[in-house]
C-alpha positions as a Markdown table, in Angstrom:
| # | Residue | x | y | z |
|---|---|---|---|---|
| 1 | Met | -36.6 | -9.0 | -104.5 |
| 2 | Ser | -33.2 | -10.0 | -104.7 |
| 3 | Val | -32.4 | -13.3 | -103.2 |
| 4 | His | -28.8 | -14.0 | -102.4 |
| 5 | Phe | -27.5 | -17.4 | -102.2 |
| 6 | Lys | -25.1 | -18.1 | -99.4 |
| 7 | Lys | -22.4 | -20.7 | -99.8 |
| 8 | Lys | -22.3 | -23.0 | -96.8 |
| 9 | Ala | -18.9 | -23.7 | -95.4 |
| 10 | Ala | -18.0 | -27.4 | -95.2 |
| 11 | Asn | -17.6 | -28.5 | -91.8 |
| 12 | Ala | -16.2 | -31.8 | -92.5 |
| 13 | Gln | -12.6 | -32.2 | -91.7 |
| 14 | Thr | -10.5 | -34.7 | -93.4 |
| 15 | Ala | -8.1 | -36.6 | -91.2 |
| 16 | Ile | -4.9 | -38.3 | -92.2 |
| 17 | Pro | -5.3 | -42.0 | -91.9 |
| 18 | Thr | -2.7 | -43.2 | -89.5 |
| 19 | Ala | -3.8 | -46.9 | -89.4 |
| 20 | Ser | -1.0 | -48.2 | -91.6 |
| 21 | Leu | 1.6 | -45.9 | -89.9 |
| 22 | Pro | 3.1 | -48.7 | -87.6 |
| 23 | Asp | 3.5 | -51.1 | -90.5 |
| 24 | Ile | 5.5 | -48.4 | -92.6 |
| 25 | Ile | 7.7 | -47.8 | -89.6 |
| 26 | Phe | 8.5 | -51.3 | -89.0 |
| 27 | Met | 9.2 | -51.8 | -92.7 |
| 28 | Leu | 11.5 | -49.0 | -92.7 |
| 29 | Leu | 13.3 | -50.4 | -89.5 |
| 30 | Ile | 13.6 | -53.7 | -90.9 |
| 31 | Phe | 14.9 | -52.3 | -94.2 |
| 32 | Phe | 17.6 | -50.4 | -92.5 |
| 33 | Met | 18.7 | -53.1 | -90.2 |
| 34 | Val | 19.2 | -55.4 | -93.1 |
| 35 | Thr | 21.1 | -52.9 | -95.3 |
| 36 | Thr | 23.5 | -51.6 | -92.6 |
| 37 | Val | 26.8 | -52.9 | -92.5 |
| 38 | Leu | 28.8 | -53.0 | -89.3 |
| 39 | Arg | 32.5 | -52.4 | -90.4 |
| 40 | Glu | 35.0 | -54.2 | -88.4 |
| 41 | Thr | 38.9 | -54.0 | -89.3 |
| 42 | Thr | 40.9 | -57.2 | -90.0 |
| 43 | Val | 44.0 | -56.9 | -88.1 |
| 44 | Gln | 47.0 | -58.0 | -89.8 |
| 45 | Val | 49.5 | -57.3 | -87.1 |
| 46 | Arg | 50.0 | -58.8 | -83.7 |
| 47 | Thr | 49.1 | -56.4 | -81.0 |
| 48 | Ile | 49.6 | -57.4 | -77.4 |
| 49 | Leu | 49.1 | -54.4 | -75.6 |
| 50 | Pro | 51.2 | -53.2 | -72.5 |
| 51 | Gln | 49.7 | -52.9 | -69.2 |
| 52 | Ala | 49.0 | -49.8 | -67.3 |
| 53 | Glu | 47.6 | -48.5 | -64.1 |
| 54 | Ala | 45.8 | -45.2 | -64.9 |
| 55 | Ile | 43.4 | -45.8 | -67.9 |
| 56 | Glu | 40.9 | -43.4 | -69.3 |
| 57 | Lys | 38.2 | -44.6 | -71.6 |
| 58 | Ile | 37.4 | -42.6 | -74.8 |
| 59 | Glu | 33.6 | -42.0 | -74.9 |
| 60 | Gln | 33.3 | -41.0 | -78.6 |
| 61 | Lys | 34.5 | -44.0 | -80.3 |
| 62 | Arg | 33.2 | -42.8 | -83.9 |
| 63 | Leu | 35.9 | -40.0 | -83.8 |
| 64 | Val | 38.9 | -42.7 | -83.2 |
| 65 | Thr | 41.1 | -44.0 | -85.9 |
| 66 | Tyr | 43.3 | -46.9 | -84.9 |
| 67 | Val | 46.9 | -47.2 | -86.1 |
| 68 | Tyr | 48.3 | -50.6 | -85.2 |
| 69 | Ile | 52.0 | -51.2 | -84.9 |
| 70 | Gly | 53.4 | -54.7 | -84.4 |
| 71 | Pro | 55.1 | -57.7 | -86.0 |
| 72 | Lys | 53.2 | -58.7 | -89.2 |
| 73 | Lys | 51.1 | -62.1 | -88.8 |
| 74 | Leu | 52.1 | -64.7 | -91.0 |
| 75 | Gln | 50.9 | -68.3 | -91.5 |
| 76 | Asn | 51.0 | -71.0 | -88.9 |
| 77 | Asn | 51.0 | -68.3 | -85.9 |
| 78 | Gln | 54.3 | -66.9 | -87.1 |
| 79 | Val | 55.2 | -63.3 | -86.9 |
| 80 | Gly | 57.4 | -61.2 | -89.3 |
| 81 | Glu | 59.1 | -57.8 | -89.0 |
| 82 | Thr | 57.3 | -54.8 | -87.5 |
| 83 | Ala | 54.5 | -53.4 | -89.9 |
| 84 | Ile | 52.0 | -50.5 | -89.5 |
| 85 | Gln | 48.5 | -50.8 | -90.3 |
| 86 | Ile | 45.8 | -48.0 | -90.7 |
| 87 | Asp | 42.2 | -49.3 | -91.1 |
| 88 | Asp | 42.4 | -52.3 | -93.2 |
| 89 | Ala | 45.6 | -51.6 | -95.2 |
| 90 | Leu | 49.3 | -52.2 | -94.3 |
| 91 | Val | 51.5 | -49.0 | -94.8 |
| 92 | Asp | 54.3 | -49.8 | -96.8 |
| 93 | Glu | 56.3 | -46.5 | -96.2 |
| 94 | Val | 56.1 | -44.6 | -92.9 |
| 95 | Thr | 55.9 | -41.4 | -94.8 |
| 96 | Asn | 52.5 | -42.5 | -96.1 |
| 97 | Val | 51.2 | -42.2 | -92.7 |
| 98 | Arg | 51.3 | -38.5 | -93.0 |
| 99 | Thr | 49.3 | -38.3 | -96.1 |
| 100 | Ile | 46.6 | -40.7 | -94.9 |
| 101 | Met | 46.2 | -39.2 | -91.6 |
| 102 | Tyr | 46.1 | -35.6 | -93.0 |
| 103 | Asn | 43.1 | -36.7 | -95.4 |
| 104 | Lys | 41.4 | -38.2 | -92.4 |
| 105 | Leu | 42.0 | -35.1 | -90.3 |
| 106 | Thr | 40.4 | -32.9 | -93.1 |
| 107 | Glu | 37.2 | -35.2 | -93.1 |
| 108 | Gln | 36.9 | -35.2 | -89.4 |
| 109 | Pro | 38.6 | -32.1 | -87.6 |
| 110 | Arg | 38.1 | -33.7 | -84.0 |
| 111 | Leu | 39.8 | -36.9 | -84.9 |
| 112 | Ile | 41.7 | -38.8 | -82.3 |
| 113 | Val | 44.5 | -41.2 | -83.2 |
| 114 | Ser | 44.7 | -44.3 | -80.9 |
| 115 | Leu | 48.0 | -46.1 | -81.3 |
| 116 | Arg | 47.8 | -49.8 | -80.6 |
| 117 | Val | 51.4 | -50.9 | -80.3 |
| 118 | Asp | 52.5 | -54.2 | -79.5 |
| 119 | Glu | 54.7 | -54.5 | -76.6 |
| 120 | Ser | 57.5 | -56.1 | -78.4 |
| 121 | Ser | 57.6 | -53.6 | -81.3 |
| 122 | Glu | 60.6 | -51.6 | -82.3 |
| 123 | Met | 60.5 | -48.1 | -80.5 |
| 124 | Gly | 62.2 | -46.6 | -83.5 |
| 125 | Lys | 59.2 | -47.4 | -85.7 |
| 126 | Val | 56.7 | -46.0 | -83.2 |
| 127 | Ile | 58.8 | -42.7 | -83.0 |
| 128 | Asp | 58.7 | -42.6 | -86.7 |
| 129 | Val | 54.9 | -43.0 | -86.7 |
| 130 | Gln | 54.4 | -40.3 | -83.9 |
| 131 | Gln | 56.8 | -37.8 | -86.0 |
| 132 | Glu | 54.5 | -38.4 | -89.2 |
| 133 | Leu | 51.4 | -37.9 | -87.0 |
| 134 | Arg | 52.8 | -34.5 | -85.7 |
| 135 | Glu | 53.8 | -33.6 | -89.3 |
| 136 | Ala | 50.1 | -34.4 | -90.5 |
| 137 | Gly | 48.6 | -32.1 | -87.7 |
| 138 | Thr | 46.9 | -34.8 | -85.8 |
| 139 | Leu | 47.9 | -33.9 | -82.4 |
| 140 | Arg | 45.2 | -35.8 | -80.4 |
| 141 | Ile | 46.9 | -39.1 | -79.7 |
| 142 | Asn | 45.9 | -41.9 | -77.5 |
| 143 | Tyr | 48.0 | -44.8 | -76.5 |
| 144 | Ser | 45.9 | -48.1 | -76.1 |
| 145 | Ser | 46.7 | -50.5 | -73.1 |
| 146 | Lys | 45.1 | -53.0 | -70.9 |
| 147 | Arg | 44.4 | -52.5 | -67.4 |
| 148 | Asp | 47.0 | -54.0 | -64.9 |
| 149 | Ile | 44.8 | -56.1 | -62.7 |
| 150 | Glu | 47.4 | -56.6 | -59.9 |
| 151 | Gly | 48.6 | -53.0 | -59.6 |
| 152 | Thr | 52.1 | -53.5 | -60.4 |
| 153 | Leu | 54.0 | -53.0 | -63.6 |
């Protein structure tokens, strides 16, 4: 007689232990909260925005790059001549705006440029910046203003 031995299949299923999963999630959450840096721009030019009646809010703030145009802030609340600031750096030459914005546009093709112009700025400087933005191909331009509360301009 031939006796065949049959192997019994193991019915025990191994489960993944999930008891420490909430602890791991909270540790990761705390780690990312501590290490994340919220970047704020230090504005080096004065920008008192003009008032407007019709204002539209931009929904996607991460696509926006701000260009500040206004008198340069000096010590003791003094102001100097009109300057241009992109991000945290002052731009020495107006022609540098084209290079900076072209590089930003290649990184973010849906870039929106928001001009924050002081109401007492020289209009010639603003037109020069607009021309450089046009040459860089950044055609999505927004002009920042504050809402006119009284309804009169």
